[in-house]
C-alpha positions as CSV (number, residue, x, y, z in Angstrom):
1,M,16.6,13.4,21.1
2,D,17.1,10.4,23.7
3,Q,14.5,8.1,25.2
4,N,13.9,9.6,28.9
5,T,14.0,12.9,27.0
6,R,10.9,11.7,24.9
7,I,8.8,9.5,27.8
8,A,9.2,12.9,29.9
9,Q,7.5,15.1,26.9
10,L,4.5,12.4,26.4
11,Q,4.3,12.1,31.1
12,A,3.6,16.4,30.5
13,D,1.5,16.0,27.6
14,F,-0.8,13.5,28.9
15,A,-1.0,15.0,32.1
16,A,-2.0,18.3,30.8
17,A,-4.4,16.6,28.2
18,F,-6.5,14.2,30.9
19,G,-4.8,15.5,34.7
20,E,-2.9,12.0,35.4
21,T,-0.3,10.2,34.3
22,T,-1.2,7.1,36.6
23,H,-1.0,3.3,34.7
24,L,1.0,4.6,31.2
25,R,2.2,2.7,28.7
26,Y,4.4,3.7,26.5
27,F,4.4,2.3,22.4
28,S,6.3,3.1,18.9
29,A,6.2,2.2,15.5
30,P,8.5,3.2,12.5
31,G,8.4,5.2,9.4
32,R,9.6,3.2,6.4
33,V,11.8,3.2,3.5
34,E,10.8,2.2,0.0
35,L,14.0,0.7,-1.1
36,C,13.2,-0.7,-4.6
37,G,9.8,-1.6,-5.7
38,N,7.8,1.4,-6.2
39,H,3.8,1.1,-7.2
40,T,4.2,-3.1,-7.4
41,D,2.5,-4.2,-3.7
42,H,-1.2,-3.3,-5.1
43,Q,-1.0,-5.2,-8.6
44,G,0.8,-8.1,-6.7
45,G,4.1,-7.7,-7.6
46,Q,7.6,-7.7,-6.1
47,V,9.5,-5.1,-3.0
48,V,12.2,-4.3,-0.5
49,A,11.7,-2.3,2.2
50,L,12.5,-1.7,5.4
51,A,11.9,-0.1,8.4
52,V,13.4,3.5,10.0
53,N,14.2,4.5,13.5
54,L,11.9,7.8,13.1
55,D,8.8,7.2,14.9
56,I,6.1,7.8,16.6
57,I,5.9,7.4,20.1
58,G,3.1,8.0,22.4
59,A,1.3,6.6,25.8
60,A,-1.7,5.3,26.6
61,A,-4.2,4.4,29.1
62,P,-7.2,1.7,29.2
63,R,-10.5,3.1,29.6
64,E,-13.1,1.2,30.5
65,D,-15.4,2.3,27.4
66,A,-14.7,2.1,23.8
67,I,-13.7,5.2,23.4
68,V,-10.5,6.4,21.9
69,R,-9.3,10.3,22.6
70,L,-6.5,10.2,21.1
71,F,-4.4,14.0,21.0
72,S,-1.6,14.4,18.7
73,F,1.0,17.0,19.7
74,G,0.4,19.8,17.6
75,A,-3.1,18.5,15.9
76,E,-6.3,18.4,16.5
77,P,-7.4,16.1,18.9
78,G,-9.1,12.4,18.2
79,I,-12.4,11.6,19.7
80,V,-13.8,8.1,18.5
81,D,-16.5,5.9,20.0
82,L,-15.0,2.7,18.4
83,K,-19.3,1.2,18.9
84,G,-20.5,4.3,16.9
85,E,-20.2,5.2,12.6
86,C,-16.8,5.3,11.0
87,P,-15.7,8.9,11.2
88,P,-15.5,11.3,7.9
89,K,-13.2,9.7,5.6
90,G,-9.6,10.9,4.8
91,T,-9.0,11.8,8.9
92,S,-6.7,10.4,11.3
93,D,-9.7,9.2,13.9
94,A,-11.4,7.1,10.5
95,L,-7.7,5.2,10.7
96,I,-8.4,4.6,14.4
97,W,-12.0,3.2,13.8
98,G,-10.4,1.4,10.8
99,V,-7.5,-0.5,12.2
100,A,-10.2,-1.3,15.3
101,K,-12.7,-2.9,12.8
102,A,-10.4,-5.0,11.0
103,L,-8.6,-6.5,14.1
104,Q,-11.7,-7.5,15.6
105,E,-12.8,-8.7,12.9
106,K,-9.8,-10.7,13.2
107,G,-10.5,-12.1,16.5
108,Y,-8.4,-9.4,18.1
109,A,-9.9,-7.5,21.5
110,V,-10.7,-3.6,21.1
111,G,-11.3,-1.4,23.6
112,G,-11.2,2.1,24.8
113,F,-7.8,4.3,25.7
114,D,-6.2,7.4,26.4
115,C,-3.4,8.5,24.1
116,V,-0.4,11.2,23.6
117,T,1.5,11.3,20.6
118,R,4.8,13.0,19.0
119,S,5.9,11.8,16.1
120,A,9.2,12.2,14.5
121,V,8.1,10.7,11.2
122,P,7.2,13.8,8.7
123,F,3.5,14.3,7.6
124,G,3.2,14.0,3.5
125,S,6.8,13.7,3.4
126,G,6.8,9.8,1.7
127,L,8.3,8.3,4.6
128,S,5.2,6.7,5.2
129,S,3.2,8.0,8.7
130,S,0.4,6.7,7.4
131,A,1.2,3.5,7.7
132,A,3.4,4.5,11.3
133,F,0.1,5.9,13.0
134,E,-1.8,2.6,12.2
135,N,0.3,0.3,13.3
136,F,1.2,2.0,15.8
137,V,-3.4,2.0,16.8
138,A,-3.2,-1.5,16.2
139,T,-0.1,-1.5,18.8
140,V,-1.9,0.1,20.9
141,F,-4.9,-1.9,20.9
142,D,-2.1,-5.0,21.1
143,G,-0.3,-3.9,24.3
144,L,-3.8,-2.9,26.0
145,H,-6.6,-5.9,25.1
146,N,-3.9,-8.5,23.7
147,N,-0.6,-9.0,25.6
148,N,1.5,-8.2,22.8
149,S,-0.1,-11.2,21.0
150,M,-0.6,-9.8,17.3
151,D,1.0,-11.1,14.6
152,P,2.3,-8.6,12.7
153,V,1.0,-9.5,9.7
154,H,-2.1,-8.4,10.8
155,K,-1.5,-5.7,12.2
156,A,-0.9,-4.4,8.5
157,L,-4.0,-6.2,7.2
158,A,-5.7,-4.2,9.6
159,G,-4.1,-0.9,9.3
160,Q,-4.4,-1.6,5.0
161,W,-7.8,-2.3,4.9
162,A,-8.3,0.8,7.3
163,E,-6.3,2.7,4.7
164,N,-8.4,1.6,1.7
165,N,-11.8,1.5,3.4
166,C,-11.9,4.9,5.5
167,F,-9.5,6.8,5.2
168,G,-10.2,6.3,1.3
169,K,-6.5,6.1,-0.4
170,P,-6.0,2.4,-2.4
171,C,-2.6,2.2,-1.1
172,G,-0.8,-1.2,-1.1
173,L,1.0,-3.1,1.6
174,M,3.8,-2.3,1.2
175,D,4.2,0.6,4.1
176,Q,2.3,-1.4,7.0
177,L,4.2,-4.3,6.4
178,A,7.3,-2.5,6.5
179,S,6.4,-0.8,9.4
180,C,4.9,-3.8,11.3
181,L,8.1,-5.9,10.7
182,G,11.0,-3.9,11.2
183,N,14.5,-5.0,9.1
184,V,14.6,-4.6,5.8
185,T,12.2,-7.2,4.4
186,Y,11.8,-8.4,0.3
187,M,8.2,-8.6,0.0
188,D,5.9,-11.1,-2.8
189,F,2.1,-10.3,-2.6
190,A,1.3,-12.1,-5.0
191,D,-1.3,-13.3,-2.6
192,P,-2.6,-10.5,-1.5
193,D,-3.7,-11.6,1.9
194,H,-0.8,-13.7,3.0
195,P,2.3,-12.2,1.1
196,K,5.4,-13.9,1.1
197,T,8.5,-12.2,3.8
198,Q,12.2,-12.4,3.8
199,T,13.8,-10.3,6.0
200,V,17.7,-9.7,5.1
201,A,20.5,-8.2,5.5
202,M,21.7,-4.5,3.5
203,P,25.3,-3.6,5.3
204,L,26.1,-0.1,4.0
205,E,29.2,0.5,6.1
206,K,30.9,-2.9,3.0
207,V,30.2,0.0,0.4
208,N,30.5,2.8,2.9
209,R,27.5,4.6,2.3
210,V,25.4,6.5,4.3
211,L,21.0,5.6,3.5
212,C,19.4,9.7,3.9
213,V,15.7,11.3,2.7
214,V,16.1,15.3,1.6
215,K,13.0,16.5,2.1
216,T,12.1,19.2,-0.6
217,G,8.9,21.2,1.0
218,G,6.3,20.0,-1.0
219,S,3.5,16.8,0.4
220,H,1.3,14.7,-1.5
221,A,-1.3,14.8,1.6
222,D,-4.1,16.4,-0.8
223,L,-2.4,14.6,-3.9
224,T,-4.5,11.1,-3.5
225,H,-6.9,11.0,-6.6
226,H,-2.7,11.4,-8.8
227,Y,-1.9,8.3,-6.2
228,A,-4.8,6.3,-7.2
229,A,-4.9,6.9,-10.9
230,I,-1.3,4.6,-11.4
231,P,-3.4,1.4,-9.5
232,A,-6.4,2.1,-11.9
233,E,-4.5,2.9,-14.7
234,M,-2.1,0.0,-13.9
235,K,-5.4,-2.7,-13.6
236,A,-6.9,-0.5,-16.5
237,V,-3.7,-2.6,-19.0
238,A,-4.6,-5.9,-16.8
239,A,-8.3,-5.8,-17.0
240,F,-8.0,-5.4,-21.0
241,F,-6.4,-9.2,-21.0
242,G,-9.9,-10.0,-18.5
243,K,-7.9,-10.5,-14.9
244,N,-7.7,-8.0,-12.3
245,L,-3.8,-7.3,-11.5
246,L,-1.0,-6.4,-13.4
247,S,1.0,-9.8,-11.5
248,Q,-1.8,-11.6,-13.3
249,I,-0.1,-11.3,-16.8
250,V,3.0,-11.0,-18.2
251,K,5.1,-8.4,-19.9
252,E,5.1,-9.9,-23.3
253,Q,1.7,-9.8,-23.4
254,V,1.8,-6.3,-23.1
255,M,5.3,-5.8,-25.7
256,D,2.7,-8.2,-28.2
257,N,-0.1,-5.8,-28.0
258,L,1.1,-2.4,-27.8
259,P,-0.8,-0.7,-30.8
260,A,-4.6,-1.7,-29.2
261,L,-3.6,-1.6,-25.7
262,R,-3.0,2.6,-26.9
263,E,-5.5,3.0,-27.7
264,A,-7.6,1.6,-25.4
265,V,-5.9,2.9,-22.2
266,G,-3.5,5.6,-23.5
267,D,0.6,5.6,-23.5
268,R,0.4,6.7,-19.8
269,A,-1.1,3.4,-18.4
270,V,0.6,1.4,-20.9
271,L,4.0,2.5,-19.4
272,R,3.4,2.8,-16.1
273,A,2.3,-1.2,-16.7
274,L,5.6,-1.6,-18.5
275,N,7.7,-0.1,-15.4
276,Y,5.8,-2.4,-13.2
277,F,7.4,-5.6,-14.8
278,D,10.4,-4.2,-14.7
279,E,10.2,-2.8,-10.7
280,C,9.4,-6.5,-10.2
281,D,12.6,-7.4,-11.7
282,R,15.2,-6.0,-9.6
283,S,13.5,-6.0,-6.5
284,R,14.2,-9.4,-7.3
285,L,18.1,-8.8,-8.6
286,V,18.2,-6.4,-4.7
287,L,17.0,-9.5,-3.4
288,A,19.7,-11.4,-4.7
289,A,22.3,-9.8,-4.2
290,L,21.4,-9.1,-0.9
291,Q,21.0,-12.5,0.2
292,E,24.5,-13.4,-1.1
293,G,26.5,-10.6,0.4
294,R,26.9,-8.1,-2.4
295,V,25.7,-5.0,-1.4
296,E,27.4,-3.3,-4.0
297,D,25.4,-4.3,-7.4
298,V,22.7,-3.2,-5.3
299,L,23.3,0.6,-6.0
300,P,23.2,0.3,-10.1
301,I,19.5,-1.6,-9.6
302,L,18.5,1.6,-7.7
303,T,19.4,3.8,-9.5
304,A,18.1,2.3,-12.1
305,S,14.7,2.5,-10.6
306,G,15.2,6.0,-10.1
307,I,15.1,7.3,-13.6
308,A,12.6,4.5,-14.7
309,S,10.1,5.7,-11.6
310,Q,11.3,9.2,-13.0
311,T,10.8,8.5,-16.9
312,L,7.6,5.8,-17.2
313,L,5.7,5.7,-14.1
314,Q,5.6,9.3,-14.1
315,N,5.2,9.9,-10.0
316,V,8.2,12.4,-9.3
317,S,6.5,16.5,-10.4
318,N,3.1,17.1,-8.7
319,P,0.8,17.9,-11.4
320,E,-1.7,20.0,-9.4
321,D,2.2,22.4,-9.2
322,T,3.5,23.1,-11.9
323,A,5.6,25.6,-11.1
324,F,7.4,23.4,-7.6
325,D,9.4,20.2,-8.9
326,G,11.0,19.9,-5.8
327,V,12.2,16.3,-5.9
328,G,12.7,17.0,-9.6
329,M,14.9,19.5,-8.7
330,A,16.6,17.6,-5.5
331,L,17.5,14.2,-8.4
332,Y,19.6,16.8,-11.0
333,L,20.8,19.0,-8.3
334,S,22.2,15.6,-6.7
335,R,24.0,14.2,-9.4
336,Q,25.3,17.2,-9.9
337,V,27.1,18.1,-5.9
338,C,27.7,13.9,-5.7
339,P,27.9,11.4,-8.9
340,D,28.9,9.1,-7.0
341,G,25.7,8.3,-5.1
342,T,22.2,6.3,-5.8
343,Y,18.8,8.9,-5.5
344,R,15.4,7.6,-6.3
345,V,12.1,9.7,-5.4
346,H,10.6,7.8,-2.9
347,G,7.2,6.4,-1.7
348,G,4.3,6.8,-3.5
349,G,5.9,10.4,-5.1
350,F,3.9,13.4,-6.0
351,G,5.2,14.4,-3.3
352,G,8.5,16.1,-1.5
353,T,10.8,13.5,-0.9
354,M,14.5,11.7,-2.4
355,L,15.8,8.8,-1.3
356,G,19.5,8.9,-1.4
357,L,23.1,6.3,-0.4
358,I,25.8,8.8,-0.7
359,P,29.3,8.1,-0.2
360,T,29.9,8.7,3.4
361,E,33.0,10.2,3.3
362,E,30.7,12.5,1.1
363,F,28.0,12.9,3.2
364,A,28.8,16.3,5.3
365,G,29.1,18.1,1.5
366,Y,26.4,16.9,0.4
367,K,24.0,17.6,3.3
368,Y,25.5,21.0,3.3
369,A,24.7,21.6,-0.3
370,M,20.9,20.3,-0.2
371,E,20.0,22.0,2.9
372,S,21.4,25.8,1.2
373,V,18.5,25.3,-1.4
374,F,16.0,23.4,0.6
375,G,16.8,24.4,4.0
376,A,18.1,23.1,7.8
377,D,17.7,20.1,8.9
378,T,16.3,19.1,5.1
379,C,18.5,16.2,4.8
380,I,18.4,13.1,6.9
381,A,20.6,9.9,7.7
382,L,18.3,7.2,8.6
383,Q,19.2,3.9,10.0
384,V,17.2,0.4,9.6
385,R,15.2,0.2,12.7
386,A,15.2,-3.6,13.6
387,E,11.6,-3.5,15.7
388,G,8.2,-3.2,13.5
389,G,5.8,-1.9,15.9
390,M,6.6,-2.8,20.0
391,E,6.1,-1.4,23.7
392,I,8.7,0.4,25.2
393,N,9.3,-1.3,28.7
C-alpha cells in the first residue's frame, strides 16, 4: 500500500476517533530482523540486526494536558494519564507510561497527545511489534515536544526500560536499538547503558538472495515466561562464577566446570550458556564479513546459528502446545523445498516466525510451497529500512 493511501486511512481513523483532523502530524517506526546473535543482548553480548520496511504508522496531535489517547486500528483504545500510576503490566498502556517516564528521567519533555495508528508489523510474529510500538511512542514525544532532537539510543533505552519494568518482559536492548537506528547494525552490549554500534552494508543482490520471513501461525505473545527462562538460566551459569552476566566470564570456564555446573544449574542452562558464546563469535564473524564485502560468507554462519538455536538454545518449539511446532515444520520444509537457502528461527523464539535468505530465482516457487502449507500471505519478502523512528513530512 502506498504512503498516500495509508495517510488517508489515518486521517479517516482520526476523524472517527476524535472528530477533527487539524494539526495532524505523522510518524513511523519500523519492525526489525535479528540476523545473528540470538539471545545474546541481555547477557552483554554481540548482535547483528536490521530495521525492515514493515512499520507502525500513526497520526498524532498534541494536547494541553498529560493525557495520551492512542487508538490502534483493530485493537482496544488506550487512555493513559502520564501523571498517574503505571497502568497494569502486560498492556500497551503500560508501555506508553513507561516510555514517557524513562524519557523524562533522561531530561526530555513529554506531554499528552491524541493518536491513531495502523501497523504492518504482525503482532507476536518475532518482528518485534513491541519495540516498534515503543519506538513509535518515543518518536511522537520527540516530534511533538522535543523538536525531533532525541538521541535514538535514548529512545531505545526508554523502550527497553518500559518493557522490563512496566510490561514485565526481561528483554535486552537489541529489538529497540535496531528499530530506533535503522539500517543493518552490529551491536556490542558489553556496557548495556552505552552500547557500541557499527552500521554495515548487506547488499543481498551480490549473493542473489531475498530476505523473508515465514509466519507459521503461532505467536509468542503469551509465552513471556518461557522467554524469561533463557536469561534467567544464563544468569544462573554466570552466578556460579560469582558474576551477573555471561559476558563477564569466558567459555573455557564453563567447559572446565561442566560436572559441577550440570549439577548446579542443569544441562539446558549450560547448553544455552555455551550457545551464547558461540553466537557472539558468529556475530563478530558476520561483522567482519560484511565490513570486507564478503556477503557470501555470511550465509553459512547464519545456517550454523539457526541449527544452534534449535538444538542448544532450544527456543524453536512452543512448550505450551506440543501438537504445534510451526517453526520446526517450516525449517524442515524449507530445507526440502530449497536446500540452497539459509534458515533460522527468528526473534525471541517460542513463536511462529522463521527467517530465510532464499536464492532470488527460487523465491517464487519457495513462497508458493510455504504458503500452500501455512496459508496465503504468510511468506513475506523484506527490505532493509535505512531510517529508524521518524516523522513523515
